[in-house]
mmCIF file as Biopython writes it, N, C-alpha, C and O atoms, coordinates in Angstrom:
data_model
#
loop_
_atom_site.group_PDB
_atom_site.id
_atom_site.type_symbol
_atom_site.label_atom_id
_atom_site.label_alt_id
_atom_site.label_comp_id
_atom_site.label_asym_id
_atom_site.label_entity_id
_atom_site.label_seq_id
_atom_site.pdbx_PDB_ins_code
_atom_site.Cartn_x
_atom_site.Cartn_y
_atom_site.Cartn_z
_atom_site.occupancy
_atom_site.B_iso_or_equiv
_atom_site.auth_seq_id
_atom_site.auth_asym_id
_atom_site.pdbx_PDB_model_num
ATOM 1   N N  . MET A ? 1  ? -12.422 -2.927 13.939  1.0 0.0 1  A 1 
ATOM 2   C CA . MET A ? 1  ? -12.251 -1.959 12.884  1.0 0.0 1  A 1 
ATOM 3   C C  . MET A ? 1  ? -11.339 -2.538 11.810  1.0 0.0 1  A 1 
ATOM 4   O O  . MET A ? 1  ? -10.504 -3.403 12.076  1.0 0.0 1  A 1 
ATOM 5   N N  . LYS A ? 2  ? -11.517 -2.046 10.609  1.0 0.0 2  A 1 
ATOM 6   C CA . LYS A ? 2  ? -10.734 -2.502 9.473   1.0 0.0 2  A 1 
ATOM 7   C C  . LYS A ? 2  ? -9.639  -1.497 9.143   1.0 0.0 2  A 1 
ATOM 8   O O  . LYS A ? 2  ? -9.734  -0.315 9.474   1.0 0.0 2  A 1 
ATOM 9   N N  . SER A ? 3  ? -8.600  -1.995 8.483   1.0 0.0 3  A 1 
ATOM 10  C CA . SER A ? 3  ? -7.477  -1.145 8.101   1.0 0.0 3  A 1 
ATOM 11  C C  . SER A ? 3  ? -6.925  -1.607 6.757   1.0 0.0 3  A 1 
ATOM 12  O O  . SER A ? 3  ? -6.938  -2.797 6.441   1.0 0.0 3  A 1 
ATOM 13  N N  . ALA A ? 4  ? -6.442  -0.650 5.977   1.0 0.0 4  A 1 
ATOM 14  C CA . ALA A ? 4  ? -5.766  -0.943 4.716   1.0 0.0 4  A 1 
ATOM 15  C C  . ALA A ? 4  ? -4.622  0.052  4.567   1.0 0.0 4  A 1 
ATOM 16  O O  . ALA A ? 4  ? -4.663  1.149  5.124   1.0 0.0 4  A 1 
ATOM 17  N N  . LEU A ? 5  ? -3.615  -0.338 3.821   1.0 0.0 5  A 1 
ATOM 18  C CA . LEU A ? 5  ? -2.457  0.528  3.603   1.0 0.0 5  A 1 
ATOM 19  C C  . LEU A ? 5  ? -2.302  0.804  2.118   1.0 0.0 5  A 1 
ATOM 20  O O  . LEU A ? 5  ? -2.196  -0.121 1.313   1.0 0.0 5  A 1 
ATOM 21  N N  . LEU A ? 6  ? -2.288  2.076  1.761   1.0 0.0 6  A 1 
ATOM 22  C CA . LEU A ? 6  ? -1.997  2.531  0.404   1.0 0.0 6  A 1 
ATOM 23  C C  . LEU A ? 6  ? -0.785  3.439  0.492   1.0 0.0 6  A 1 
ATOM 24  O O  . LEU A ? 6  ? -0.789  4.406  1.253   1.0 0.0 6  A 1 
ATOM 25  N N  . ALA A ? 7  ? 0.251   3.138  -0.278  1.0 0.0 7  A 1 
ATOM 26  C CA . ALA A ? 7  ? 1.461   3.964  -0.247  1.0 0.0 7  A 1 
ATOM 27  C C  . ALA A ? 7  ? 2.143   3.913  -1.605  1.0 0.0 7  A 1 
ATOM 28  O O  . ALA A ? 7  ? 2.043   2.919  -2.324  1.0 0.0 7  A 1 
ATOM 29  N N  . VAL A ? 8  ? 2.831   4.985  -1.947  1.0 0.0 8  A 1 
ATOM 30  C CA . VAL A ? 8  ? 3.622   5.036  -3.175  1.0 0.0 8  A 1 
ATOM 31  C C  . VAL A ? 8  ? 5.011   5.558  -2.855  1.0 0.0 8  A 1 
ATOM 32  O O  . VAL A ? 8  ? 5.214   6.269  -1.870  1.0 0.0 8  A 1 
ATOM 33  N N  . ALA A ? 9  ? 5.965   5.194  -3.703  1.0 0.0 9  A 1 
ATOM 34  C CA . ALA A ? 9  ? 7.338   5.665  -3.546  1.0 0.0 9  A 1 
ATOM 35  C C  . ALA A ? 9  ? 7.994   5.757  -4.918  1.0 0.0 9  A 1 
ATOM 36  O O  . ALA A ? 9  ? 7.672   5.007  -5.840  1.0 0.0 9  A 1 
ATOM 37  N N  . TRP A ? 10 ? 8.904   6.681  -5.020  1.0 0.0 10 A 1 
ATOM 38  C CA . TRP A ? 10 ? 9.654   6.835  -6.266  1.0 0.0 10 A 1 
ATOM 39  C C  . TRP A ? 10 ? 10.502  5.591  -6.523  1.0 0.0 10 A 1 
ATOM 40  O O  . TRP A ? 10 ? 10.562  5.083  -7.642  1.0 0.0 10 A 1 
ATOM 41  N N  . ASN A ? 11 ? 11.146  5.119  -5.480  1.0 0.0 11 A 1 
ATOM 42  C CA . ASN A ? 11 ? 12.057  3.980  -5.587  1.0 0.0 11 A 1 
ATOM 43  C C  . ASN A ? 11 ? 11.292  2.721  -5.972  1.0 0.0 11 A 1 
ATOM 44  O O  . ASN A ? 11 ? 10.190  2.485  -5.477  1.0 0.0 11 A 1 
ATOM 45  N N  . SER A ? 12 ? 11.865  1.924  -6.842  1.0 0.0 12 A 1 
ATOM 46  C CA . SER A ? 12 ? 11.209  0.686  -7.266  1.0 0.0 12 A 1 
ATOM 47  C C  . SER A ? 12 ? 11.941  -0.569 -6.780  1.0 0.0 12 A 1 
ATOM 48  O O  . SER A ? 12 ? 11.617  -1.678 -7.206  1.0 0.0 12 A 1 
ATOM 49  N N  . ASP A ? 13 ? 12.921  -0.402 -5.895  1.0 0.0 13 A 1 
ATOM 50  C CA . ASP A ? 13 ? 13.626  -1.564 -5.359  1.0 0.0 13 A 1 
ATOM 51  C C  . ASP A ? 13 ? 12.693  -2.398 -4.483  1.0 0.0 13 A 1 
ATOM 52  O O  . ASP A ? 13 ? 11.757  -1.873 -3.879  1.0 0.0 13 A 1 
ATOM 53  N N  . ASN A ? 14 ? 12.959  -3.702 -4.424  1.0 0.0 14 A 1 
ATOM 54  C CA . ASN A ? 14 ? 12.108  -4.611 -3.650  1.0 0.0 14 A 1 
ATOM 55  C C  . ASN A ? 14 ? 12.048  -4.253 -2.170  1.0 0.0 14 A 1 
ATOM 56  O O  . ASN A ? 14 ? 11.036  -4.516 -1.520  1.0 0.0 14 A 1 
ATOM 57  N N  . TRP A ? 15 ? 13.101  -3.664 -1.625  1.0 0.0 15 A 1 
ATOM 58  C CA . TRP A ? 15 ? 13.167  -3.360 -0.195  1.0 0.0 15 A 1 
ATOM 59  C C  . TRP A ? 15 ? 12.499  -2.034 0.168   1.0 0.0 15 A 1 
ATOM 60  O O  . TRP A ? 15 ? 12.447  -1.685 1.348   1.0 0.0 15 A 1 
ATOM 61  N N  . THR A ? 16 ? 12.000  -1.303 -0.788  1.0 0.0 16 A 1 
ATOM 62  C CA . THR A ? 16 ? 11.488  0.051  -0.576  1.0 0.0 16 A 1 
ATOM 63  C C  . THR A ? 16 ? 10.490  0.146  0.577   1.0 0.0 16 A 1 
ATOM 64  O O  . THR A ? 16 ? 10.553  1.091  1.363   1.0 0.0 16 A 1 
ATOM 65  N N  . PHE A ? 17 ? 9.592   -0.790 0.691   1.0 0.0 17 A 1 
ATOM 66  C CA . PHE A ? 17 ? 8.533   -0.706 1.694   1.0 0.0 17 A 1 
ATOM 67  C C  . PHE A ? 17 ? 8.726   -1.652 2.874   1.0 0.0 17 A 1 
ATOM 68  O O  . PHE A ? 17 ? 7.799   -1.841 3.661   1.0 0.0 17 A 1 
ATOM 69  N N  . ASP A ? 18 ? 9.891   -2.244 3.015   1.0 0.0 18 A 1 
ATOM 70  C CA . ASP A ? 18 ? 10.119  -3.205 4.100   1.0 0.0 18 A 1 
ATOM 71  C C  . ASP A ? 18 ? 9.777   -2.627 5.472   1.0 0.0 18 A 1 
ATOM 72  O O  . ASP A ? 18 ? 9.023   -3.235 6.232   1.0 0.0 18 A 1 
ATOM 73  N N  . ALA A ? 19 ? 10.321  -1.475 5.786   1.0 0.0 19 A 1 
ATOM 74  C CA . ALA A ? 19 ? 10.091  -0.873 7.107   1.0 0.0 19 A 1 
ATOM 75  C C  . ALA A ? 19 ? 8.633   -0.464 7.278   1.0 0.0 19 A 1 
ATOM 76  O O  . ALA A ? 19 ? 8.060   -0.644 8.352   1.0 0.0 19 A 1 
ATOM 77  N N  . LEU A ? 20 ? 8.034   0.081  6.236   1.0 0.0 20 A 1 
ATOM 78  C CA . LEU A ? 20 ? 6.637   0.502  6.317   1.0 0.0 20 A 1 
ATOM 79  C C  . LEU A ? 20 ? 5.724   -0.700 6.533   1.0 0.0 20 A 1 
ATOM 80  O O  . LEU A ? 20 ? 4.823   -0.648 7.369   1.0 0.0 20 A 1 
ATOM 81  N N  . GLU A ? 21 ? 5.946   -1.772 5.794   1.0 0.0 21 A 1 
ATOM 82  C CA . GLU A ? 21 ? 5.141   -2.979 5.969   1.0 0.0 21 A 1 
ATOM 83  C C  . GLU A ? 21 ? 5.264   -3.524 7.386   1.0 0.0 21 A 1 
ATOM 84  O O  . GLU A ? 21 ? 4.271   -3.927 7.991   1.0 0.0 21 A 1 
ATOM 85  N N  . SER A ? 22 ? 6.471   -3.533 7.906   1.0 0.0 22 A 1 
ATOM 86  C CA . SER A ? 22 ? 6.698   -4.028 9.260   1.0 0.0 22 A 1 
ATOM 87  C C  . SER A ? 22 ? 5.971   -3.156 10.284  1.0 0.0 22 A 1 
ATOM 88  O O  . SER A ? 22 ? 5.308   -3.670 11.185  1.0 0.0 22 A 1 
ATOM 89  N N  . HIS A ? 23 ? 6.096   -1.855 10.146  1.0 0.0 23 A 1 
ATOM 90  C CA . HIS A ? 23 ? 5.444   -0.949 11.089  1.0 0.0 23 A 1 
ATOM 91  C C  . HIS A ? 23 ? 3.916   -1.051 10.988  1.0 0.0 23 A 1 
ATOM 92  O O  . HIS A ? 23 ? 3.220   -1.052 12.003  1.0 0.0 23 A 1 
ATOM 93  N N  . TYR A ? 24 ? 3.414   -1.135 9.778   1.0 0.0 24 A 1 
ATOM 94  C CA . TYR A ? 24 ? 1.967   -1.294 9.577   1.0 0.0 24 A 1 
ATOM 95  C C  . TYR A ? 24 ? 1.477   -2.571 10.263  1.0 0.0 24 A 1 
ATOM 96  O O  . TYR A ? 24 ? 0.454   -2.560 10.947  1.0 0.0 24 A 1 
ATOM 97  N N  . GLY A ? 25 ? 2.203   -3.660 10.078  1.0 0.0 25 A 1 
ATOM 98  C CA . GLY A ? 25 ? 1.832   -4.917 10.725  1.0 0.0 25 A 1 
ATOM 99  C C  . GLY A ? 25 ? 1.804   -4.790 12.239  1.0 0.0 25 A 1 
ATOM 100 O O  . GLY A ? 25 ? 0.927   -5.345 12.901  1.0 0.0 25 A 1 
ATOM 101 N N  . THR A ? 26 ? 2.762   -4.063 12.781  1.0 0.0 26 A 1 
ATOM 102 C CA . THR A ? 26 ? 2.800   -3.834 14.227  1.0 0.0 26 A 1 
ATOM 103 C C  . THR A ? 26 ? 1.586   -3.033 14.685  1.0 0.0 26 A 1 
ATOM 104 O O  . THR A ? 26 ? 0.967   -3.374 15.693  1.0 0.0 26 A 1 
ATOM 105 N N  . LEU A ? 27 ? 1.242   -1.981 13.964  1.0 0.0 27 A 1 
ATOM 106 C CA . LEU A ? 27 ? 0.075   -1.174 14.321  1.0 0.0 27 A 1 
ATOM 107 C C  . LEU A ? 27 ? -1.219  -1.973 14.243  1.0 0.0 27 A 1 
ATOM 108 O O  . LEU A ? 27 ? -2.089  -1.843 15.104  1.0 0.0 27 A 1 
ATOM 109 N N  . VAL A ? 28 ? -1.341  -2.789 13.219  1.0 0.0 28 A 1 
ATOM 110 C CA . VAL A ? 28 ? -2.538  -3.618 13.066  1.0 0.0 28 A 1 
ATOM 111 C C  . VAL A ? 28 ? -2.688  -4.557 14.269  1.0 0.0 28 A 1 
ATOM 112 O O  . VAL A ? 28 ? -3.780  -4.707 14.816  1.0 0.0 28 A 1 
ATOM 113 N N  . ARG A ? 29 ? -1.594  -5.178 14.667  1.0 0.0 29 A 1 
ATOM 114 C CA . ARG A ? 29 ? -1.644  -6.074 15.833  1.0 0.0 29 A 1 
ATOM 115 C C  . ARG A ? 29 ? -1.918  -5.292 17.116  1.0 0.0 29 A 1 
ATOM 116 O O  . ARG A ? 29 ? -2.775  -5.680 17.909  1.0 0.0 29 A 1 
ATOM 117 N N  . TYR A ? 30 ? -1.201  -4.207 17.317  1.0 0.0 30 A 1 
ATOM 118 C CA . TYR A ? 30 ? -1.316  -3.428 18.542  1.0 0.0 30 A 1 
ATOM 119 C C  . TYR A ? 30 ? -2.733  -2.874 18.728  1.0 0.0 30 A 1 
ATOM 120 O O  . TYR A ? 30 ? -3.273  -2.897 19.835  1.0 0.0 30 A 1 
ATOM 121 N N  . LEU A ? 31 ? -3.322  -2.384 17.657  1.0 0.0 31 A 1 
ATOM 122 C CA . LEU A ? 31 ? -4.651  -1.782 17.729  1.0 0.0 31 A 1 
ATOM 123 C C  . LEU A ? 31 ? -5.770  -2.794 17.485  1.0 0.0 31 A 1 
ATOM 124 O O  . LEU A ? 31 ? -6.948  -2.437 17.485  1.0 0.0 31 A 1 
ATOM 125 N N  . ASP A ? 32 ? -5.396  -4.053 17.278  1.0 0.0 32 A 1 
ATOM 126 C CA . ASP A ? 32 ? -6.356  -5.128 17.036  1.0 0.0 32 A 1 
ATOM 127 C C  . ASP A ? 32 ? -7.275  -4.804 15.855  1.0 0.0 32 A 1 
ATOM 128 O O  . ASP A ? 32 ? -8.497  -4.916 15.948  1.0 0.0 32 A 1 
ATOM 129 N N  . LEU A ? 33 ? -6.657  -4.402 14.750  1.0 0.0 33 A 1 
ATOM 130 C CA . LEU A ? 33 ? -7.399  -4.069 13.537  1.0 0.0 33 A 1 
ATOM 131 C C  . LEU A ? 33 ? -7.491  -5.291 12.626  1.0 0.0 33 A 1 
ATOM 132 O O  . LEU A ? 33 ? -6.709  -6.233 12.747  1.0 0.0 33 A 1 
ATOM 133 N N  . GLU A ? 34 ? -8.444  -5.258 11.728  1.0 0.0 34 A 1 
ATOM 134 C CA . GLU A ? 34 ? -8.608  -6.315 10.737  1.0 0.0 34 A 1 
ATOM 135 C C  . GLU A ? 34 ? -7.988  -5.826 9.426   1.0 0.0 34 A 1 
ATOM 136 O O  . GLU A ? 34 ? -8.579  -5.008 8.721   1.0 0.0 34 A 1 
ATOM 137 N N  . ASP A ? 35 ? -6.806  -6.330 9.109   1.0 0.0 35 A 1 
ATOM 138 C CA . ASP A ? 35 ? -6.092  -5.900 7.900   1.0 0.0 35 A 1 
ATOM 139 C C  . ASP A ? 35 ? -6.851  -6.347 6.654   1.0 0.0 35 A 1 
ATOM 140 O O  . ASP A ? 35 ? -7.191  -7.521 6.502   1.0 0.0 35 A 1 
ATOM 141 N N  . GLN A ? 36 ? -7.107  -5.400 5.777   1.0 0.0 36 A 1 
ATOM 142 C CA . GLN A ? 36 ? -7.822  -5.683 4.533   1.0 0.0 36 A 1 
ATOM 143 C C  . GLN A ? 36 ? -6.893  -5.764 3.329   1.0 0.0 36 A 1 
ATOM 144 O O  . GLN A ? 36 ? -7.322  -6.125 2.233   1.0 0.0 36 A 1 
ATOM 145 N N  . GLY A ? 37 ? -5.625  -5.431 3.531   1.0 0.0 37 A 1 
ATOM 146 C CA . GLY A ? 37 ? -4.673  -5.542 2.437   1.0 0.0 37 A 1 
ATOM 147 C C  . GLY A ? 37 ? -3.839  -4.289 2.255   1.0 0.0 37 A 1 
ATOM 148 O O  . GLY A ? 37 ? -4.010  -3.279 2.938   1.0 0.0 37 A 1 
ATOM 149 N N  . MET A ? 38 ? -2.921  -4.405 1.295   1.0 0.0 38 A 1 
ATOM 150 C CA . MET A ? 38 ? -2.001  -3.310 1.001   1.0 0.0 38 A 1 
ATOM 151 C C  . MET A ? 38 ? -1.849  -3.149 -0.505  1.0 0.0 38 A 1 
ATOM 152 O O  . MET A ? 38 ? -1.893  -4.122 -1.258  1.0 0.0 38 A 1 
ATOM 153 N N  . VAL A ? 39 ? -1.675  -1.928 -0.918  1.0 0.0 39 A 1 
ATOM 154 C CA . VAL A ? 39 ? -1.234  -1.621 -2.273  1.0 0.0 39 A 1 
ATOM 155 C C  . VAL A ? 39 ? -0.015  -0.732 -2.101  1.0 0.0 39 A 1 
ATOM 156 O O  . VAL A ? 39 ? -0.109  0.391  -1.605  1.0 0.0 39 A 1 
ATOM 157 N N  . LEU A ? 40 ? 1.130   -1.255 -2.519  1.0 0.0 40 A 1 
ATOM 158 C CA . LEU A ? 40 ? 2.401   -0.555 -2.352  1.0 0.0 40 A 1 
ATOM 159 C C  . LEU A ? 40 ? 2.958   -0.245 -3.734  1.0 0.0 40 A 1 
ATOM 160 O O  . LEU A ? 40 ? 3.502   -1.118 -4.411  1.0 0.0 40 A 1 
ATOM 161 N N  . GLY A ? 41 ? 2.817   0.992  -4.136  1.0 0.0 41 A 1 
ATOM 162 C CA . GLY A ? 41 ? 3.192   1.413  -5.484  1.0 0.0 41 A 1 
ATOM 163 C C  . GLY A ? 41 ? 4.661   1.761  -5.599  1.0 0.0 41 A 1 
ATOM 164 O O  . GLY A ? 41 ? 5.058   2.901  -5.356  1.0 0.0 41 A 1 
ATOM 165 N N  . ARG A ? 42 ? 5.455   0.796  -5.964  1.0 0.0 42 A 1 
ATOM 166 C CA . ARG A ? 42 ? 6.884   1.043  -6.204  1.0 0.0 42 A 1 
ATOM 167 C C  . ARG A ? 42 ? 7.058   1.720  -7.566  1.0 0.0 42 A 1 
ATOM 168 O O  . ARG A ? 42 ? 6.365   1.387  -8.527  1.0 0.0 42 A 1 
ATOM 169 N N  . GLY A ? 43 ? 7.981   2.661  -7.636  1.0 0.0 43 A 1 
ATOM 170 C CA . GLY A ? 43 ? 8.256   3.332  -8.904  1.0 0.0 43 A 1 
ATOM 171 C C  . GLY A ? 43 ? 7.172   4.308  -9.322  1.0 0.0 43 A 1 
ATOM 172 O O  . GLY A ? 43 ? 6.949   4.519  -10.514 1.0 0.0 43 A 1 
ATOM 173 N N  . CYS A ? 44 ? 6.506   4.896  -8.360  1.0 0.0 44 A 1 
ATOM 174 C CA . CYS A ? 44 ? 5.399   5.823  -8.637  1.0 0.0 44 A 1 
ATOM 175 C C  . CYS A ? 44 ? 5.765   7.216  -8.134  1.0 0.0 44 A 1 
ATOM 176 O O  . CYS A ? 44 ? 5.116   7.750  -7.234  1.0 0.0 44 A 1 
ATOM 177 N N  . GLY A ? 45 ? 6.796   7.794  -8.715  1.0 0.0 45 A 1 
ATOM 178 C CA . GLY A ? 45 ? 7.296   9.076  -8.252  1.0 0.0 45 A 1 
ATOM 179 C C  . GLY A ? 45 ? 6.461   10.271 -8.650  1.0 0.0 45 A 1 
ATOM 180 O O  . GLY A ? 45 ? 6.516   11.309 -7.990  1.0 0.0 45 A 1 
ATOM 181 N N  . THR A ? 46 ? 5.696   10.149 -9.704  1.0 0.0 46 A 1 
ATOM 182 C CA . THR A ? 46 ? 4.836   11.244 -10.149 1.0 0.0 46 A 1 
ATOM 183 C C  . THR A ? 46 ? 3.479   10.669 -10.553 1.0 0.0 46 A 1 
ATOM 184 O O  . THR A ? 46 ? 3.364   9.470  -10.807 1.0 0.0 46 A 1 
ATOM 185 N N  . PRO A ? 47 ? 2.455   11.518 -10.613 1.0 0.0 47 A 1 
ATOM 186 C CA . PRO A ? 47 ? 1.150   11.013 -11.062 1.0 0.0 47 A 1 
ATOM 187 C C  . PRO A ? 47 ? 1.200   10.377 -12.456 1.0 0.0 47 A 1 
ATOM 188 O O  . PRO A ? 47 ? 0.534   9.371  -12.699 1.0 0.0 47 A 1 
ATOM 189 N N  . SER A ? 48 ? 1.977   10.952 -13.361 1.0 0.0 48 A 1 
ATOM 190 C CA . SER A ? 48 ? 2.038   10.365 -14.712 1.0 0.0 48 A 1 
ATOM 191 C C  . SER A ? 48 ? 2.737   9.003  -14.707 1.0 0.0 48 A 1 
ATOM 192 O O  . SER A ? 48 ? 2.383   8.125  -15.493 1.0 0.0 48 A 1 
ATOM 193 N N  . MET A ? 49 ? 3.729   8.822  -13.826 1.0 0.0 49 A 1 
ATOM 194 C CA . MET A ? 49 ? 4.372   7.508  -13.701 1.0 0.0 49 A 1 
ATOM 195 C C  . MET A ? 49 ? 3.393   6.491  -13.130 1.0 0.0 49 A 1 
ATOM 196 O O  . MET A ? 49 ? 3.342   5.345  -13.578 1.0 0.0 49 A 1 
ATOM 197 N N  . THR A ? 50 ? 2.619   6.917  -12.142 1.0 0.0 50 A 1 
ATOM 198 C CA . THR A ? 50 ? 1.684   6.028  -11.466 1.0 0.0 50 A 1 
ATOM 199 C C  . THR A ? 50 ? 0.536   5.620  -12.386 1.0 0.0 50 A 1 
ATOM 200 O O  . THR A ? 50 ? 0.076   4.479  -12.352 1.0 0.0 50 A 1 
ATOM 201 N N  . LYS A ? 51 ? 0.087   6.550  -13.195 1.0 0.0 51 A 1 
ATOM 202 C CA . LYS A ? 51 ? -1.053  6.315  -14.084 1.0 0.0 51 A 1 
ATOM 203 C C  . LYS A ? 51 ? -0.845  5.111  -15.003 1.0 0.0 51 A 1 
ATOM 204 O O  . LYS A ? 51 ? -1.807  4.440  -15.377 1.0 0.0 51 A 1 
ATOM 205 N N  . HIS A ? 52 ? 0.389   4.843  -15.359 1.0 0.0 52 A 1 
ATOM 206 C CA . HIS A ? 52 ? 0.688   3.771  -16.315 1.0 0.0 52 A 1 
ATOM 207 C C  . HIS A ? 52 ? 1.090   2.465  -15.630 1.0 0.0 52 A 1 
ATOM 208 O O  . HIS A ? 52 ? 1.757   1.627  -16.236 1.0 0.0 52 A 1 
ATOM 209 N N  . THR A ? 53 ? 0.688   2.290  -14.374 1.0 0.0 53 A 1 
ATOM 210 C CA . THR A ? 53 ? 0.982   1.066  -13.640 1.0 0.0 53 A 1 
ATOM 211 C C  . THR A ? 53 ? -0.327  0.364  -13.279 1.0 0.0 53 A 1 
ATOM 212 O O  . THR A ? 53 ? -1.411  0.867  -13.569 1.0 0.0 53 A 1 
ATOM 213 N N  . GLN A ? 54 ? -0.216  -0.784 -12.653 1.0 0.0 54 A 1 
ATOM 214 C CA . GLN A ? 54 ? -1.389  -1.521 -12.187 1.0 0.0 54 A 1 
ATOM 215 C C  . GLN A ? 54 ? -1.888  -0.997 -10.837 1.0 0.0 54 A 1 
ATOM 216 O O  . GLN A ? 54 ? -2.962  -1.403 -10.390 1.0 0.0 54 A 1 
ATOM 217 N N  . TYR A ? 55 ? -1.145  -0.116 -10.183 1.0 0.0 55 A 1 
ATOM 218 C CA . TYR A ? 55 ? -1.480  0.290  -8.821  1.0 0.0 55 A 1 
ATOM 219 C C  . TYR A ? 55 ? -2.801  1.047  -8.678  1.0 0.0 55 A 1 
ATOM 220 O O  . TYR A ? 55 ? -3.521  0.792  -7.712  1.0 0.0 55 A 1 
ATOM 221 N N  . PRO A ? 56 ? -3.162  1.962  -9.582  1.0 0.0 56 A 1 
ATOM 222 C CA . PRO A ? 56 ? -4.473  2.608  -9.422  1.0 0.0 56 A 1 
ATOM 223 C C  . PRO A ? 56 ? -5.628  1.601  -9.461  1.0 0.0 56 A 1 
ATOM 224 O O  . PRO A ? 56 ? -6.577  1.717  -8.685  1.0 0.0 56 A 1 
ATOM 225 N N  . GLN A ? 57 ? -5.554  0.641  -10.336 1.0 0.0 57 A 1 
ATOM 226 C CA . GLN A ? 57 ? -6.609  -0.370 -10.421 1.0 0.0 57 A 1 
ATOM 227 C C  . GLN A ? 57 ? -6.622  -1.246 -9.175  1.0 0.0 57 A 1 
ATOM 228 O O  . GLN A ? 57 ? -7.689  -1.589 -8.665  1.0 0.0 57 A 1 
ATOM 229 N N  . ARG A ? 58 ? -5.443  -1.607 -8.686  1.0 0.0 58 A 1 
ATOM 230 C CA . ARG A ? 58 ? -5.370  -2.416 -7.477  1.0 0.0 58 A 1 
ATOM 231 C C  . ARG A ? 58 ? -5.930  -1.652 -6.276  1.0 0.0 58 A 1 
ATOM 232 O O  . ARG A ? 58 ? -6.605  -2.241 -5.432  1.0 0.0 58 A 1 
ATOM 233 N N  . ALA A ? 59 ? -5.660  -0.364 -6.193  1.0 0.0 59 A 1 
ATOM 234 C CA . ALA A ? 59 ? -6.203  0.449  -5.089  1.0 0.0 59 A 1 
ATOM 235 C C  . ALA A ? 59 ? -7.726  0.535  -5.210  1.0 0.0 59 A 1 
ATOM 236 O O  . ALA A ? 59 ? -8.438  0.461  -4.209  1.0 0.0 59 A 1 
ATOM 237 N N  . TYR A ? 60 ? -8.210  0.688  -6.419  1.0 0.0 60 A 1 
ATOM 238 C CA . TYR A ? 60 ? -9.658  0.727  -6.646  1.0 0.0 60 A 1 
ATOM 239 C C  . TYR A ? 60 ? -10.305 -0.574 -6.206  1.0 0.0 60 A 1 
ATOM 240 O O  . TYR A ? 60 ? -11.324 -0.555 -5.515  1.0 0.0 60 A 1 
ATOM 241 N N  . GLU A ? 61 ? -9.730  -1.695 -6.594  1.0 0.0 61 A 1 
ATOM 242 C CA . GLU A ? 61 ? -10.286 -3.005 -6.225  1.0 0.0 61 A 1 
ATOM 243 C C  . GLU A ? 61 ? -10.262 -3.198 -4.709  1.0 0.0 61 A 1 
ATOM 244 O O  . GLU A ? 61 ? -11.221 -3.714 -4.134  1.0 0.0 61 A 1 
ATOM 245 N N  . LEU A ? 62 ? -9.188  -2.793 -4.071  1.0 0.0 62 A 1 
ATOM 246 C CA . LEU A ? 62 ? -9.105  -2.895 -2.617  1.0 0.0 62 A 1 
ATOM 247 C C  . LEU A ? 62 ? -10.203 -2.031 -1.975  1.0 0.0 62 A 1 
ATOM 248 O O  . LEU A ? 62 ? -10.883 -2.474 -1.049  1.0 0.0 62 A 1 
ATOM 249 N N  . GLY A ? 63 ? -10.367 -0.823 -2.464  1.0 0.0 63 A 1 
ATOM 250 C CA . GLY A ? 63 ? -11.403 0.065  -1.922  1.0 0.0 63 A 1 
ATOM 251 C C  . GLY A ? 63 ? -12.809 -0.491 -2.078  1.0 0.0 63 A 1 
ATOM 252 O O  . GLY A ? 63 ? -13.653 -0.283 -1.206  1.0 0.0 63 A 1 
ATOM 253 N N  . LYS A ? 64 ? -13.073 -1.187 -3.162  1.0 0.0 64 A 1 
ATOM 254 C CA . LYS A ? 64 ? -14.392 -1.797 -3.365  1.0 0.0 64 A 1 
ATOM 255 C C  . LYS A ? 64 ? -14.685 -2.866 -2.331  1.0 0.0 64 A 1 
ATOM 256 O O  . LYS A ? 64 ? -15.848 -3.106 -2.008  1.0 0.0 64 A 1 
ATOM 257 N N  . GLN A ? 65 ? -13.655 -3.514 -1.804  1.0 0.0 65 A 1 
ATOM 258 C CA . GLN A ? 65 ? -13.834 -4.581 -0.817  1.0 0.0 65 A 1 
ATOM 259 C C  . GLN A ? 65 ? -14.145 -4.045 0.582   1.0 0.0 65 A 1 
ATOM 260 O O  . GLN A ? 65 ? -14.669 -4.774 1.423   1.0 0.0 65 A 1 
ATOM 261 N N  . LEU A ? 66 ? -13.830 -2.795 0.828   1.0 0.0 66 A 1 
ATOM 262 C CA . LEU A ? 66 ? -13.972 -2.262 2.193   1.0 0.0 66 A 1 
ATOM 263 C C  . LEU A ? 66 ? -15.407 -1.928 2.532   1.0 0.0 66 A 1 
ATOM 264 O O  . LEU A ? 66 ? -15.689 -1.471 3.640   1.0 0.0 66 A 1 
#
């Protein structure tokens, strides 16, 4: 089975998704999934903030690959 991670957070610090990435990696290994990638939207606290970033396009491109 395949897996992908899409997540957003208000915080834009580099460490924002460290724990989530680590846990996701553990789940992928434990469940023997095929990781297809991640889109981690830092600084996306509201839909209007997110709309003006590259993250919606990156999520779209990732979804096209699945």
